[in-house]
C-alpha positions as CSV (number, residue, x, y, z in Angstrom):
1,X,-17.3,6.1,-78.9
2,X,-15.4,8.8,-77.7
3,X,-14.7,10.2,-81.4
4,X,-18.6,10.4,-81.9
5,X,-19.4,12.4,-78.7
6,X,-16.2,14.7,-79.1
7,X,-17.7,15.4,-82.6
8,X,-21.0,16.1,-81.4
9,X,-19.8,18.5,-78.9
10,X,-17.4,20.4,-81.8
11,X,-19.7,20.8,-83.9
12,X,-22.7,21.8,-81.5
13,X,-23.8,25.3,-82.2
14,X,-21.4,25.9,-84.9
15,X,-23.6,28.1,-87.0
16,X,-23.6,31.2,-84.5
17,X,-20.0,31.8,-84.3
18,X,-19.9,31.7,-88.4
19,X,-22.5,34.0,-88.2
20,X,-20.8,36.3,-85.9
21,X,-17.6,36.4,-87.9
22,X,-19.3,37.1,-91.1
23,X,-21.7,40.0,-89.6
24,X,-18.5,41.4,-88.1
25,X,-17.9,45.0,-89.8
26,X,-15.7,44.7,-92.6
27,X,-12.2,47.1,-93.2
28,X,-12.9,49.7,-95.3
29,X,-10.3,50.9,-98.0
30,X,-7.9,53.8,-97.0
31,X,-9.7,56.9,-98.1
32,X,-7.7,58.7,-101.2
33,X,-6.4,62.4,-100.7
34,X,-9.2,64.8,-101.5
35,X,-7.3,67.0,-104.3
36,X,-6.9,63.0,-106.0
37,X,-10.3,62.4,-105.5
38,X,-11.6,65.4,-107.5
39,X,-8.8,64.8,-110.2
40,X,-10.7,61.5,-110.6
41,X,-14.1,62.1,-110.8
42,X,-13.0,65.1,-113.1
43,X,-11.2,62.8,-115.5
44,X,-13.9,60.3,-115.1
45,X,-16.7,62.7,-116.2
46,X,-14.8,64.0,-119.0
47,X,-13.6,60.8,-120.3
48,X,-16.1,57.9,-119.2
49,X,-14.3,55.1,-121.4
50,X,-11.5,55.4,-118.8
51,X,-14.0,53.1,-116.6
52,X,-14.3,50.5,-119.2
53,X,-10.9,50.4,-120.4
54,X,-9.7,49.8,-116.9
55,X,-12.1,46.8,-116.5
56,X,-11.4,45.3,-119.8
57,X,-9.0,42.4,-120.4
58,X,-6.7,42.7,-123.2
59,X,-6.6,39.4,-125.1
60,X,-3.6,40.4,-127.2
61,X,-1.6,41.3,-124.2
62,X,-3.0,37.7,-122.2
63,X,-2.0,35.7,-125.1
64,X,1.8,37.2,-124.9
65,X,1.9,36.4,-121.2
66,X,1.0,32.9,-122.1
67,X,3.7,32.5,-124.4
68,X,6.6,33.7,-122.4
69,X,8.3,30.9,-120.9
70,X,10.7,31.6,-118.4
71,X,13.7,29.3,-117.4
72,X,16.1,30.9,-114.7
73,X,18.9,29.7,-112.5
74,X,20.2,31.1,-109.6
75,X,23.3,32.6,-110.1
76,X,26.4,31.3,-108.1
77,X,26.7,33.5,-105.5
78,X,29.8,35.4,-105.0
79,X,30.3,35.1,-101.1
80,X,30.3,31.2,-101.8
81,X,33.0,31.3,-104.8
82,X,35.3,33.9,-102.6
83,X,35.0,30.9,-99.5
84,X,35.9,28.1,-101.7
85,X,39.2,30.1,-103.0
86,X,40.5,30.9,-99.6
87,X,41.7,28.2,-97.4
88,X,41.4,28.4,-94.2
89,X,44.5,27.8,-91.8
90,X,44.1,24.9,-89.3
91,X,44.0,26.4,-85.7
92,X,46.9,26.1,-83.7
93,X,46.8,24.0,-80.3
94,X,49.2,23.4,-77.6
95,X,49.4,20.2,-75.4
96,X,48.2,21.5,-71.8
97,X,51.6,21.8,-69.2
98,X,51.2,19.8,-65.9
99,X,49.9,16.6,-64.7
100,X,46.8,18.1,-63.5
101,X,45.2,17.1,-66.8
102,X,45.0,13.6,-66.9
103,X,41.7,13.7,-64.9
104,X,40.2,15.8,-66.8
105,X,39.7,15.0,-70.7
106,X,41.5,18.0,-72.1
107,X,43.6,17.2,-75.3
108,X,44.5,20.4,-76.3
109,X,44.4,24.2,-75.8
110,X,43.6,26.7,-78.2
111,X,46.3,29.3,-78.8
112,X,46.2,32.4,-77.2
113,X,44.0,30.9,-74.1
114,X,45.1,29.4,-70.9
115,X,43.7,26.8,-68.7
116,X,42.9,27.5,-65.0
117,X,45.8,25.6,-63.7
118,X,48.0,27.9,-65.8
119,X,46.3,30.7,-64.4
120,X,48.1,31.7,-61.2
121,X,51.1,31.1,-62.9
122,X,50.5,34.0,-65.1
123,X,48.9,36.5,-62.8
124,X,50.2,35.8,-59.3
125,X,54.1,35.9,-59.7
126,X,54.9,37.2,-56.3
127,X,55.9,34.9,-53.7
128,X,54.1,34.5,-50.4
129,X,56.6,34.4,-47.6
130,X,55.1,33.2,-44.4
131,X,56.6,34.0,-41.3
132,X,56.9,32.4,-38.0
133,X,55.0,33.7,-35.5
134,X,57.2,35.6,-32.8
135,X,55.9,35.5,-28.8
136,X,57.3,39.4,-28.8
137,X,54.7,41.9,-27.9
138,X,55.1,44.7,-30.1
139,X,54.4,47.2,-27.1
140,X,56.4,46.6,-23.8
141,X,54.6,46.4,-20.8
142,X,56.3,48.8,-17.7
């Protein structure tokens, strides 16, 4: 029942939008250059058979086109051939250092990369010394 109602509503007043679309102004072709237009008109007036020749289909040429059979195969791309010839070397990996990786599922680290756990050891090479608190004041009171 719902499909019949929907179809009726969808098809209601279908002619007006169609009529509106048909009656719209069609785009006109771009005008030719004025110098070309005058030359074309001159040639057509001198040789009226040109207009007939343009519109005529050449049966001989059409028969030649019908006889042509093209069987083509795409050539193998040179990029694909080069890719097949050069074998990629396997990437180098190293095992993570330390026992911190037991928690995280890190099996290997690519060459040239470091882990967050190893980061401080490379970039913070200084030692932090903590001095005990002294009870002496810097300025002695009088």
